[in-house]
N, C-alpha and C positions, 0 to 999 in steps of 0.2 A: 230369419236365420230357422234351419230346420230342428225339430227334436236332437237332443242328446240320448236321447236312452233310450239306444238300440237294442235288440236280442243280445248285444254280450256288456252290455249296461254293468260296472263295476268289476266282471270279468276277466281277469287281467293274462290268464295263460289258459293253453286247449282244453287241460284236464280237468281247468274250474270249471269251463262252459261244457263240461259233457256233463260233469255232474248234474249243474243244474238243468239241463235241458233236456237229461234222462233220467234224472231221479228225481228232482226235486218239482220240476215248471209244472206241473199238471198233476199235481198231488191234490185233495181234497184240503180245506183250511175246516180245522177245528178250533174255534175262537172260543177258549173258557174261563175268556173273563173280558168284560167289554162294559160299557154303560150306553149302548144303544135302548132306546127305548122301545120296550112293548106294546105301548101302544100305537107310535110309528109302524109295527110288525101287524100287528092285529088288524087298524084298518087301513093295512095297505097303501099307506099314505104317497099321495103323486105330490110331488116336491115342484110348488111354483116357477120358484127358480134354484139356479146353481146357486145364491147366495145363500139361500135357507137353508137347501142339502150340505152346501162347504165350509159358510162362515160363519154358523148359527153356533154359536155354544164351542166354539174352538179355541180355546184361549191359548194357544200354541201363535195361532195368528194374531190374535190380536195385540199380544206381546211384542212382539217384532211391528208390528203399526204404532201402536204405541212408542216406542224406541224410537222411529224414524219422525212422530212428531204429528203424525194422523189425529186429528179430532178427534174425542169419544164419538162425534156426534156418528160418526161414519162407521165406528166400531160395535159399540151397541146402542149407539142411538138413535134415534127418528129420523133419518138419513133415508133414500129410497134405498132396493135393494140392488138399482144398478150403480147407482154411485158408491154401495158399501164394494161393490165386485170391481168397480173402478179404482178404487182406492188402494184394496188389495192387488191389483194386477200391479200398479204405481210399485206396490212395496216391492213385490216379488224379487226383481232382478238385485234390489238391496239384501235380500238375504242369502247368495251366496258364499257358499259353506255352511250354513247354517242346513239341517236337515229339512225343513220348511221348503227347500229348493228343490231338493230331490222329491218330496214324496208327493210334490204339487205337481210335479211335469209328471211322475209317474199316475198319477192319478187321473189329472187331463187324459191323459195316454190311454188308461184299461179304461175310462168309464165313456168317455167322450171323443176315442179316436182322433184329437188333438195332435196334432205334429210340431204346429209354433211355439218357441216360448212364449210362455204369459209374461207380457209389458203390458205399460199403457198404450201403447200403439198395435197391440193386438186383441183389447181387453172390449171392442166391440165385437168386432168377427165372435172371439171366444164365447162372447155373455149371449149371444144372439143363436150359435151353434147348440150350445150346452142347452140353453131354455128350450129352444125347439125340439131338442132329442127328449127332455125331461115331460114335454105332454106327451110322452109315445110310451103305451103298457110293457115296454123292455125298459123301462125308468124308472117303474112306480119301483118303493121299498124291497119288495119282496125279488122280482127281478134280480135288480140290481146285486142280490143277495144272492143269489141263483148264477150270475153272471159269473160270480168272483169264486163259485163252486163251494160254498161254505157248505160246510155239513151240519154242524153241531154250534150253536150260538148260547152263552152262557150269557146273561146280562147281571145287572144288580138290583138286587131289590132289599128294599127293608121289613122287617119281620111285622109289621102292623100292616102293607102292603096287600089288599085284598087279592092281586095278584090276576084281577079280572081277565086282562088281557092274556096273560097266558093262557086262560084256560079258551079263551078266545081262539086263539091259536093254534091249542091243540085239538079242539074241536072242527075247525078247518080241515084240521089232516094236512097240512103245509109240508111241504117236501124236505123241509131244514128244521131240525131238532132245536126249537128256542125252550131254553129251561131259566128257569129261577136259581139266581143265588141267595145266599140268604145273609144279609151284610150288616151285623145287629149294633155298629159302630153307636147310636143313639142313645143304645140300651146300658152304654154306661159312660156315657157324657155327663159328667156331676157337676162340671165344673161351675154350670148354672143350676141352684136345685128349681127354679123357675121353672124355667123352661123342659128339665128333666120330669117334675113330676106333670106337666103339661105332657109329654110324650108318655110318659105311662098310663094316661086315661085313653092315646090312641091306640096304646100296647093291649090295657084289658078291656079295648071294645072290640079289639080284631082277635083276642081270645076267649071273650065269653069270661073271664076269670078276674077278680077283684084283688089288684094286685095291692095289699097291704101288710107284706113282709119282705125280706130276702124271699126265703121261698118260694114264695109263690109268683116273687119275679119271674125266675129260675124255672118254674113250672108254666108259665107260661110262657117264654122262652120254646118250652118244650113242643108246648103244646102247636106254635108255630113252626118250630121244625116239622113237625110230623105232617102240617098241613104242606109245609114248602114239598117235602119229601115225597108228597103224594100226585104231586104233579111233574115230580120227576128229577127235583133238585137232588143233586150231588157235592155240591161245594159250597161253601160257605167263602165269606173275607171280610179283614178285619181292618183300617187303615189307621196307624198306630205313631207317635212318636217314638213309640221304644215297648217293648215290653216290659212289665212291670213285676218283681218278686221280694217279696218284702223280708228282708232276713227276722226281723222282731213281729211274728206273725201274733206273736201272744200279747202286743202293744195294743192291739186293734179287734174290736166289738164289731160283727159286719150288723146283726142287728140294730144295734146302736148307733151304727152311721146310718143304717137307711131310716131309722127314726129322724135322725136329725135332717134325711131329705126331706121327709114327709111332711116337717115343719118347717123348709124351703130353707133352712141357715146353712150357710155358707162352710163347706166343707176343709180343713186342713188340706197341706199340700200329700201329707203323707197317709191322708185318710182317703184322698182322691186314688192315690196309686193302688191303694190294698182295695179299696173296691172295685176299679180296671182288673185286679190282679184273682179278685173271687167271683166275678163273670165269668171271665176268659178261661178260668182252671174249669170251673162246671158246664160251662157254652164246649171244651174240651173234649169232658167225656162222653155229653151227649152226641157232638160229633162222631167219635166215632164206636158208638153204639150203632148211630145208623149206618156207618161203613163211609163214611164223607170224608171230603177233602177239604182239610182248612189251609187259610191261605191267610198270609200275615203281611203286609207291606206298611215297611217301617222307615222312617227317617226323614218324612216331608215337613218344613216349615209351613203353617197352612196359614193365610190371612194377613200375611206379614204389615200390610197399608190399613189402617183402621180406617182412615178417611173411603178409602174407596171402598172398602168394606161396606161401608153405612150407605153410600152411594146405589152398589151394583150388585152387595150380595156376597155368598162366597162364591168359589169356583169361577172366576172372573179373570184369573191369570195373574195373580199377588202372590203365588206360592212360590216357594225355594226350595233347597236341600239344606238341609241341617245337619248340626252336627252332632248329633245326640251319641250315646253309647249304647252298645249294644248288646252286647258279646254274652257279659256277666249274667244280665236277668234273662236272658233271653235261652241260655241252655238251661238256668233252673229250670225255667217255666215249663221247658218240654224235658227235662230228668224227671218233673213233678208227674208230669203224665207218663211219660215212659215207666215209672216206680211202682208203677199199677197195671203195667198192659193195655192203656187207653191211651195210645198218641195215637192219633188218627196219621190217614197218609199227609204231609203238612208240605205248601211251597212257601219258601220264603223271599222274600222282596224287599232289596235292599235299595235308597236312592243317593245313598252318599257312596261314592264309589271307590271310597276309602276302606269300606266294609267289605269290597266285592270277597277278598282271600277270608276276610271272618267267617259270610257266609260258605264260602266254597268249603270249608274246616268242617262248620259246625251241620253239615249235614250230614258229614260221616259218623259222627255220632251215636245218630242217633236211626241210622239205616241198620237192622237188627238180621237184613234178609230173611224175613216174610213177605215183601215186595217188592221187586224190582224198583229202583230209586224212587224209595218209599217218603224220603225226604228229599226235597228239590230244591234247587239256587236257581230262582226262579228268572224268566227271562229280565234283560236290563230293561227298568222302569221307567218312565215319565221324562223328566229330562235326560234319562242316560239309555232309552230308545233310538239311539240315530248310530254311524258306524263305527264311531271308534267307543261309543257305551257298548253296545253289541261286540264288538270284537272283544274289548277288555273281560267283560262278563262269560265270554266263550272259553277265552287265555284261563280265567280262573277258576274256572270251573276244571279245565282238560288237566289244568297244573296240577290240582287240587283232589279231583273227583273225579268222576264217569265222564267226560263230555256222549259216550255214549247213551248212557242212560237217559239225558234230556229232553223233559218232554216240548223245547220248543218256544216258541212262539205265539202272542198275541196280540190282540189291538190296543189292548182298553183305553178304545175311542167311544166319543159320543157321534161319530160323524158314519153315517153309512157308505162315506168314498175313501173309506180307511184300510180295507182290505189290500192294497196293493204293501203296504208294511208287512205284511208275509212275505210276498213277494221281496221286498226290501231285506230284508232278515235272510231268506235262503239263497241267495245272492251275496251275498258276505258271508253267510259260513261256507258255500263252495267253495269263496273265492281264498278263504282260509285255508282249508285242506288244500287246494291246491297251489294254493304257494309251499304248500307244508313239501308235496309232492315235488313241486321244481328243483324245492332245493334239496332233494334227496332224506329228508325228514320223517317219510314215511313214504311205503313202494306203493307204484303204479300202479294198486290192485283194484280196478277199475271198480269191478262186482262186490267187495267185499266194503270200499269204500264210500260207493253207491246206496247201498245196504245201510249201510250207517248213517250218510246224509237223510233218505226216506224215512227207518226210524226216528230221527231227531225231526225232521217235516210234519211228519204225520201219524206215523203209527204205533210211536210209543206213548203221544198222549192219547188215542184210541184204545189202545192197554190198560192206560192208566188208570183212566177214569171210566172206561167202562159205559161209555154212554147207552 
């Protein structure tokens, strides 16, 4: 059976098709948040097989395979690349109505010009054909990015990282701008004091500063912010269940808490939350000082399966949507920074769709007219970056804020074959607006609506980040 991803895939009327093909399709991509490997870009890695470039590290696919009863040997185990690919090919037809079905066929079409549906019957052909193409310079890591018209990539990097690969990429004068993003989650992950103190030793070594107090911790982080900034970094990012804001600040002493950590004493729940708040507030002020944008990814319930965590480690597909309370502490946290005019440009991402309207209204509380779209409701994230999730995020933003100011899509991916997700988003956006026109809810003003689409898909992000 031939491919169902036609030129007008997901575009259900003439106006939607015109918007996509004439105003969105050919725009460059600004991928301002992802988890791509800087080392692979620096070394211009030539992937030996499609399994290595497509299946390794992709916990979306892993979850689906486990659900079908496929043995872990063929997922993260020691099976051959070919056998792992064939097991995924077997799984694909059973992923219908899951975004994996759309993503799989978009990616095969765009990177390998595969017109067949992937099944166990086509697996041999697709595997051999794609592997042959991967041998060519047209399919090395950098070429894969160039072929998708990627203009900017922001990776995700720990403060203690040497950024040596970013330095190499910069020295190479690669045509795509590759920038680090400051992700200091380990700097406030104090649930396990022993692990935390070991991390502080790494941070101390990277910063060249002895971290023997809370003030020294902040100084070391500022030192690393300066280093990241010197390499073009303009964003920070944080993964949290929720932001914390203690109403009884006087009940805690940050130096006492830090002293307990140094002794590797377990903190009480309130102390943990206060420490996170204290670090994040100080970081927020530093981000504002540097003119950075801060990102908060909120609501993930991580590593829920302790048995599999012991076997496979984190980020292997055992996380879910959490139902954490978001609004009160988030508003107070942002307000504290805003009260001294130290609130940086901010992007808020929620993982629980029940929080869509919360985020859609929260951003309006702190948009102060200083910057267009200063506070952003970030694109549908993780479990929500599928058609239904994207539409709901766009609709919530449209109803409660200004869709026209939205900075659009990102990949949030570890895969170099994930850039058709931008195409997916653009098609969905154009179709939503096209349907509004068809329903008489928007005027059939092609140039104006085309401009809005182009802004959301590219120009807003370009103006917002000023890379």
